[in-house]
N, C-alpha and C positions, 0 to 999 in steps of 0.2 A: 819904202817899206814893201814887204812881200808877204803873201799869204800862202800857207800850206794847209791843205785839207786832206785829212786822213780818214778813210772809212774802214773801220774794223768790223768784226762780226756783230758786235752789239751796239755800236754807236758811231756817229760821225763827229770828228773833232776838227777844230780850226785853230791855227796859231798865226800870229803876226810877228814878223821878225824884221830887224833892220839889216843894213849891209854887212854888219859884223856878226850876224847870227844871234843877236840878243833877242830873247823872247819878250814881247811887249804886252801881250794879252792872249788868252786862249779860252776856249769853251768847248763843250760837247753837248750832243743831243742824242737821245736813245733812238734805236731803229727797231722796228717790229720784225719778228721772225716767226714763221710757221714751221712746226715739226709734224711730219706725217710718218705713218708706218713704212717700213722698207728703207730706213735710213735716208729719208728725203727731208731736205731743209730748204725753205723758200723765203724770199723776201720780195719787196716791191721797189722798183727803181724810183717811182715817184716819192714814196716815203723816204727813201735814202736821200734823194735830192733835197727834199724839204728839210731833212735833218741837217744837211750841209748848209742850207740857207740860214737856218736858225743858229747854227754854230758860228758861222761867219759874222752874222749880225751881232751876236753876243760878244764875240772876240773883239769886234770893233768898239763896242761900248766899253769893254773891259780895258782896252788899251788907251781909250780916250784920244786916239789920233784922228786927224782929218782924213776921211776916206780918199780925198784927192791925192794924198801922198802915196797911195798904193800904186805900184808900177807893174806888178805881175802876180799871177796866181798859179799854183800847181796842185795837182790832185794825185793821191795814191789810194789804193783800195785793195781789198781781198780779191782773190782770183775767182770771182763769181761770174756766172754766165747770164747776160742780159739779152732779152729778145724784144724788139720793137718793130712796128710796121713802117711803111713808107712815109707816113705822116709823123713818125716819132712816138706814136701811142703804144702802150704796153701790149704785148702778146703773151698770153698765158703759157707757162711752162709746167703747169700744175695739173694733176689728175682731176682737181676740182673744177677746172675750166675757168676759174676767175682770172680775168686779164690782169688785174692789179698784181697778181702773184706771178711776176715775169722774170724773177731772178732765181736761178739755181745756185745756192750758196756753195762756196768752195768745199765745205766739209760734207756735202751731200754725196752719198755713195750709191745712188740708184743705178749708176752705170758700171757697176763692178763686172757684170757679165760681159758687157760690151768691151771693157778694157781687156778682159781675158781674151776675147776673140781678136782684138787688134794686136795684142802681144803675140798671138799664135802666128800672125803673118810674118813675124821677124823682119819687117820692112826696115831698110837701112836708116830711115829717119829716127827709128827708135834708139839708135846708138846715142842720140843726143838728148835722151831722157833717162840715161842710166841703164838702158837696155830694156826697160819695161815702162809702158805708160801707166799712169795712175788714174783711177776713176775720179780723182779730184781735178784732172785736167779737162780741157774743153772738148776735144774730139770724141771721147767716149760719151760725154753728155749729149753732144749734138746727135750722135748715132742713136742714143736712147730716145731723144725727142722725135727723130724721124720715124722710128719704129712704133712708139707708143702714143704719140700725139701728132700724127701726120698732118692734120689740118693746120694746127698751130705752127708746125715746122714750115709748111709751105707759105703761110701768111707772113712769117717774119721776113722783113726786108733787110734787117741788120741783126747780126749777133755780135755783141760786144763783150769783151772783158770789162768788168765793172769800172775799173779806172779809166778806160777809154770812153765808156759811156758818160762818165762825169765830165771829161774834157769836151766831148761832143755836146753835152747839155750846156756847157759854158760858152763854147765857141761856135757851135754849129758845124764843126769839121768832123767828117767821118774818118779822118786820118788816124791810124793806129800807132801805138808806141811799139818799137822793136822789143822793148822789155816784155810786154804782155804776150805778143804773138810768138816770140822765140821761146819763152819759158813755159807757156801753157797751151800753145796752139800748133806746135810742130813746124813753125816757120824757121827754115835753116838758111840764114843770110848768105853764108859763103858758098852754098850750093844752089843759089838762085831763088831762094824764098820758098813759096808754096810748092809742094811736090804733087804733081798730077798723078804720078804712080801711086803714091800713098793714099790720096783721097779716093781714087778709083778703087783701089784694093779693099778699102774698108767700107765702100758703099756710100761715100759722101761727095762724089765727083761733081754734083750740081753746085756745090759751094764755090767751085773755082770758075764757074761760068761768069761771063761779063766781067772779066778781069778780077774775079774774086770779090766783087762789090759787096757781097753780104758779110764777108769776114775781114775785108781789108785790102783795098787796091793800093793805097798809099801807106807806106810804113816808114817811120822816121825815128831818129834817136831820141831818147828821153831829154826833155828840155827844149826841143825844137819849137819855135813859135808856130802856133796853129792859127790858120785863117787870118782874119782881121782883128783877132783878139776877142775880148768879152762882148757878147752880143748885147743889144739894147735890152732885150727881155731878161737875160741872165743878170745884167748889171742892175736892173730895177729890183729884181728879187733879192740879190745879195747886198744891195746898198753900196755898190761900188761904181766908179766911173766906167762908162762904156769904153770899149776898145783897149783896155789895159791888156798886157800880154798874158796869154794862156799857154803854158808849156805842155808839151807832150808828156804823158803820165808815167808813173811807175807803179809796180806792184807794191803793196804796203811794206813788206819785209825789205824790199830793195830800197825803198825810201829810207828805212832805218839804216841800211848799210851806207847809203850816200851821205847821210847825216852824221856818220861816225868815223868811217875807216880812213878818211883823208885828213883827220885832224892832226895838227902838229904835236910833237912830243912835249914832255915837261919843260924842255929847254927852248921850246918854240921852233924847233927844227922840223922841216917837212918830213913826212913819213909816206912811203909809197903805199898805195892801196893794197898791193899784194902782200904787205908785211903783217896784215891783220886779218883775222877771220871774224866776220860779223855774225853775231848770234842775237836774233830778235825773238824775244820771248813774250808772247801774248797768249791768246786762246790756244793757238798752236805755236810751234817754235820753228824758226827757219835759220839755217846755217848757210852763209854765202862766202865763197872763196874766189878771189880774182887771181888769174895767172896770165903770164905772157904767152904761154903755149897751151894748146888744148890738152886737158887731162881727163881721160875717159875712166870714170870710177863706177864700177857696178853698183847699182842701187842708189846712186846719187845722180840727180838730174843734171843735164848738161853733158858736155861743155857747150855753152852758148856764146857765139861770137858777138861781141860788142853789145850785149843785151843790157848791160848796166853802165859800163864805162867804155867809151869808144876805144878800140884797139886792144882791149883785154878780153880774155875768155872768162866765163863765169860758170861755176859749179854751185848747185843748190841742193842741200840736204835738209832734213828737218824731222820734226815729230808732229803728227797730226793732232795730238792732244798734249798740251803743256799746262798752261793756266787752267784749261778746262779739266785736265786730269787732277790737278791739285784741288780745284774747287769741288769736284766730285768726291774725292777722297775725304776731305775734311767734313763735308756735309753728311757723309755716311756714318760718322762717328757719333755715338750717343752724347758725347760731351759738347757737340757743336752748338746746341741751343744755348747752353750756359755761356760758352765762349762768345757767341754772337751778341748776347745781351751785354756782357761785360765790355766788349769792344765798342758797342753802341754807346754805352754809358761814358766811355773814355773818349768818344768822338773820333775813333779811328776804325779802319776795317779790321776784320777778324784775323787776317794773316799777319798784319803788322802787330796786332795785339799778341798773337802767339809768338812771334819772333822776339818781342820784348821779354816775354816770360822765359823763353829758351835761352837767350843770351845772358839773362840775369843769373842763370844757374850753371853756366859752363865757363871754364877758364878762358876760352877763346872761341870764335865762331867755328873754327875747324873741329873743335872738340864736340860740337853739337851732334855730329854724326854718331857719337857713342850712344845717344839715347835711343837710336834705332838699331842697336846691335842685333837684336833678335827679331826685327820686323823688316820685311822685304817687300818691295813693290815693283812690279813690272807694269808700267803705266800706259800700255798700248790699248787704251779704250777704243780708239778709232783706227786701229791697225798700226803697222810699222811702216812709216813712209820711207825711211832710209836708215841704214843701208840694206835692210832685208827686202824692201819693196814688197811687203806682204800686207795687203789691205784687210785680210781676214784675221790677222793676229789680234789677240785680245788681252786685256789687263788681267793681272793675277796678284793676289796678296798671299803672303806666307808669314806665319808666326802670330796670327791673331789670338787674342785671349778675350775673356768676358770682362771687359773693363768699361767703366763709364766716366772715368776721371779725366781731368784736363791733361795730366801727364801722358795718358795714353793717346790723346788727341795730338799732343805735341810730337810724340814719337811717330805717329802716322804721317804727320806733315813732313817731318825730316826724312822719313823713309821714302816718301814720294819725291822729294827733291833729289835724294840720292839716285833714285831710279831714273829721273830725267838726266842727271849728270852722267850716268853710265850709258844712256842712249846717245848723248852728245859725244862721249868718248869713242863710241863705235864709229860715229860719222867721221870724227877727226882722224882716227886710225885708218879708215878706208881712204880718205883723201891723201893722207901722207904716204900710203902704200903706192899711190899712183903719181907721186912726185910733187904734190902740192905742199909748199913750204910757207910758214908764217911764224911770227914770233909770239903773238898773243891773240886772245879773243877779246873783242870789244862788244859789250852787251848793251842792248836797248830793249824797249818794250816796258810794260808796266812792272814786271818783276825785277827789272834791272836796279831799281832803287833800294832793293833789299840787300843789306850787307850779308845776311845769312845765305841768300840765294847765290850771290856772287862767289863767296868763299867756298861753298859746297860744290859749285860747278868747277872751280879751279882745282879743288882737292880731288874730285872724282875724275878729272881729265888729266891732271898734271900740267896744265897750261895756265899761265897768268891771265887773269880776267881784268879788263880795264872798263871804267865807267866813263861815258862821255860827259863833257862839262855841262851841256844843256840837259834840262829835265825832259825835253820833248824832241828827241833826235829824229823820230819818224816825221813829225810835222816840219822839222827843220829841213829834212831831205826834200820834202815836197815844196817848201818855200824856195829852195835852191832852183827848182825847175822854173818857177816864176822869175827868179833873178836872172837866170841864163836866157830865158825867152825874152826878157825885157832888154837885154843887152848890157845889163849891169856887170856881168862877167862873161868872158868869151866862151867858156865851156864849163862842164860840171867839175872836173878836177880843180880848176882855179877857184870855183865857188866853194868847193869842199875845204880847201886849205884856208880860205879867207873867213868862212862863216862858222866853222866847227872847232871844237877844242876838246882836250882830253882831261878827265877828272882823276879820281883816285884809282888805285890798283890794289889787287888782292895781295895778301901776305904769302910768302913761300910756304909750301906744304911740308910740315915736318915728316921725317921718314916713317915714324910710327903711324901717323895718320894715313900716309900713302899705302902702307902695308894693310891697314884696316880696310881701306876702300878696295884694295885688290881682293881681299877675302869676300867682301860683300859683292863685288862684281862677278866673282865665280858663281855665287848663288844666283845672281841676275841671269847669267848665261844658262844655268840649269833650268831656271824658270822659263826662259824662252824655248828651250828644247822640250820641256814638258808641255808647254802650250801647243807646240806643233804636234806632239804625240797625241795629246788628248783630242785635237781636232781631227787627226787622221783616224783615230779609233771610232769617233762618233760619226764620221763620214761613212764608215762601213756598217753602222748600226741600221736596223730595219727602219724604214720610213713608216711612221704610224698614221700619216695622212692628216695630221692636225697642224 
């Protein structure tokens, strides 16, 4: 048996899988988050670890297996920044000075100004992040810490990506995963790793002293066995045998890709990872494409060498607000309270309740788009991650009326999904323009279980959307790390083929539906242009000093 642990924005989850990828038990535990003015979002690494402990212990109870049967464990997490001292204790990253608040969450945009400065250097390493670094990545956040919290910056002996912190907490190893440092820290494997020129140019040269010990001296492929395995202390907390294998980590979205894109087709035949685009839809959305040759795509992160699968290049696009955008939308409608109560009475969540109502009154899931004919959503609440690479972009709604009924709430929900679909279409087109080829999109994350979501994404993009066989593909991807680290499989591609499977696929998009989305997408593009124009106009307005 193998355990996968996934730390998202709001919770830690654990799943137990067998050699064939069958889920035997799972559980989750909430994580505390602090929101501060200035787009600051913080968490606690200790709180996150204890959430992992609670989730693993509950999953073990749920599965009813003997913990002695567990041979390996793997971790994935959001791309949040963790600071600890030489003894492993938390070091504050917060203006409050509270040491327990030692995690800058991925969605935190405090370092937007630093990202702008770094981009102005036009350093060659920026070619590997789509031409522009994002404030969601780690070097802008580190520069912010050095400038604004210099004492804490100096006290931190280690800065980890959250996924690497979890593997450190489990194994005691400070080894970093190539996945995290390549995708979020500007580590360029095929050019020698850390760039002295880049870190000196942006004013963080001290991080490369002592063989870059504070950010990673040892870099290994995901799934590599770390140290001597699970430490006695971690084993006691998790309720697992000591010394079981701990695999080098993955970013959460990348774990979803590992858990899906290598699954055999409906006939059981092997499918190359390059044949599918992974779309992981959670609080944010991530799009991952693997290629044999590097594809430089403006506004799309990468290409990263071997960051997910050894020997393949990786491109990463996405939307900073996906599930968070839909949640914000539906909660803003006057009908939300009524819908939430009705959903609670039915024992389901509000989005599933809305979906049932919508599908009951349309001829097919594709036709649901018609109820949002005159309502349009640009869902860039947290900026446009790709392909515009515009962190200052903002959301926009057009076509609102004074309505309080549930039909209006349904239309707003559908309009939001269409907006996400058009954002996905832009990323797909940007990738294809640079030679990235694939046959289908395979979707994972919480929203993937929705038939309405899958069909609207397919119709908005013109690409078939497939559902993985497992209900927990992200957890499965992390469990594969433990399986490879334990020696059960020789490498990730082998584990991917053996442990994952493909489920249902969307229906072809009728021509009339495709034409309908083409019209709505033209409106979407005009809203993007208007957002840019409005921001430019207000940038020139007088500063009133408030």
